[in-house]
N, C-alpha and C positions, 0 to 999 in steps of 0.2 A: 504494500500500500504506500502511495506517495506521501511524503511529509507535507502536510497542509498548513504547518505553522507559519504565521506571518508576524512581522514586527509591527506593533501599533504605530500609528502616525504620530508626528509631533503634536498635532492637535489633541489626539486622544491622551497622550502622556501629560500634556498641559492640564487637561480636564481632570485627570485622576490625581496628579502629583504637583507639577511645577507651578501651575497657576491656581490650584485649589487652595482655599484658605479656611481657617476656622472662623465661622461667622458668628457675630454677636447681635445682629439686627436683621429683621426678617420682613419680607414683603407679605402683605395680607393676601396670600394666594394659597388655596387649598392643596393639600396632598391627598390624593385619592387612596382608598383602601386597596384598589387594584394595583396602584403603583407600589404601595408598601409590600404587597404580596410578591410583586415582581422583584423587588429588592431582596426579599428573603430567599426567593427561589434562585437568585444568582449567588447570593452570599453562601448558601448552604453547600455549594459545590467546592468551596475551598477546602484544602486538606486539613485534617486533624489526626492526632495519633490514634491508631486503631479505629479510625472513623468515629471517634467517641462523641463528637458533636454535642458538647455540653451546654452550649448557649441556649438561653431561653429569653424571649423578648416580650415586653409589653410596650405597645405603641400607644402612648398617651395622647389622645386627640381631643376628647370632649372637654367641655368646661368643667363638668363635675370631676373628671379624672385629674384635670390640672389642679383643681382645688385640693384634691387629696395629696398631690405631689408637693404643692406649694410649701407646707410647713417644714419640709425636709431638705429644701434647697438653700444653699448658702446665700447670704444677702447679695454678694457680688454676681451671682449667677441667676438671680431671681427674675429680673425684668426680661432678659433674653430668653429664659425658659418659658415664662408665661406668655410671651408674644410669639414663640415659635409655633408653626402649624402642628408639629408633632415633636414629642420628646420620646425617644426610644430608651426604655430602661433595659439595659443589657445585663442579664444575670447569667449565672452558671449553675447547673444542677449537680448537687453533690451525690445524687443517685444516678448519674449518667450511665453508669455501668449496667444498670438494669435494662437498658436499651441495646446493649451490645449483641445479644443473640439475634436481634433484628438487623443491626447496622454492620456487624462483623461476623457473619454466620459461619465462616469457614474455620473458625477457631473458637475455643472456649475462653474468650477474652474476659468474660464476666468474672471468672475465677481468679484472674490476676489481681482484681481489685477488692473483692469481698474481704472485709476485715482489715484491710491495709489503709488506715486513715491518712497516713502521710502521702501515700501514692495517690489516693483519691483526691486529696486537696490540691496537690501539685498539678495533677493532670487536668482537673476541672478548671483551675485558675489559669494555667498556661494556655490551654486550648480555647477557653472562653475569651481570653484576650486576643488570641489569633482571630477568632470569629468576629470579634468587635471590629478589628481592622478590616476584615473582609466586608463587613457591613458598610463601612464608610467608602470603601472602593466601589462596592456595588451601587450604593446610593449616588455617588458622583458619576459613575458610568451611565446612570439612568437620568441624569440631569438635575439631581438634587444637590444642595449644599449641606454641609455638616458643621455642627458645633459640639464636639466632644468635650466632656468635663468630668472632673472628679470631686468638685466642691459640693458635696451633699452628704446627708446622714445615711450611711450605708444601712445601719440597723433599722432606722426608721422607714426607709423605702422598702427594705426586705419585709418588714412586718406589715406594711400597708398594702403592698402589691403581691407578695408571695406567701402570705400567711397560710399555714397548713400544708406547705409544700417543702421540698428539699432544695429549693432554689435560693441562692443568695445574690442580691444586687451587687453590681461591680462598677458599672460605668453608666453615665447618662450621655446621650447624644441627641442634640436638637437637630431636626431635619426640616428642610423646606427650601425656599428660594431666597437666598441671602440678599440683603440690601448692602451694597458695597460702601455706603456712607458710614457704616458701623465698623469697618475694618481698621485695624491698627497696622502700622508698617510691619513687614515681615521680619521676624527675628532671624539672626544668623544661624547657620548650620555648620557643623564640623566638616572639615575637609576630609577627603579620603585618607590622607596620611595621618590625620589626627585620630581617626576612628577605626582604621583598618590596617591589617597586615596580610601579606601573601606569603605563605611559607611552603 
């Protein structure tokens, strides 16, 4: 079979990485449920270890849900979160391994985790963070802007939105169509030589 891989265009790479920014101000433009499902359906294809897929998402859209979220958001993040069309609560399931017979059926991967709390925690957190990054790449690829943040009460959001489950909140990410008037100058990045080595 011929290799069909192609390199993305400069415009595509700008959309996903180089020109993409963390947005703080939002246009009053709706994000449809269909688009949110499309973001998830793209995001879920990114790799995780043993296909464990621990991320669990709540897309906060309604006024009532925003009011539930509001008390748990840090003051500096409150206005941009309340004005965003959607806030994704990105959590990870500490019982992700119960889905492994479905997700990784060719091996008894569930048995690798049962009773091993340190491995469960490390795997859930690491792969949940990976999937959070995939979410942002998927959202940008489908025309949305993102505003990820960690300034919120983890325990409060977990209790409010994941009560009675094995899911823990980890990251918030506002989604919508950004208003560029709210952007700050881009912060510097480390050079290749500062951050990398080839051995």
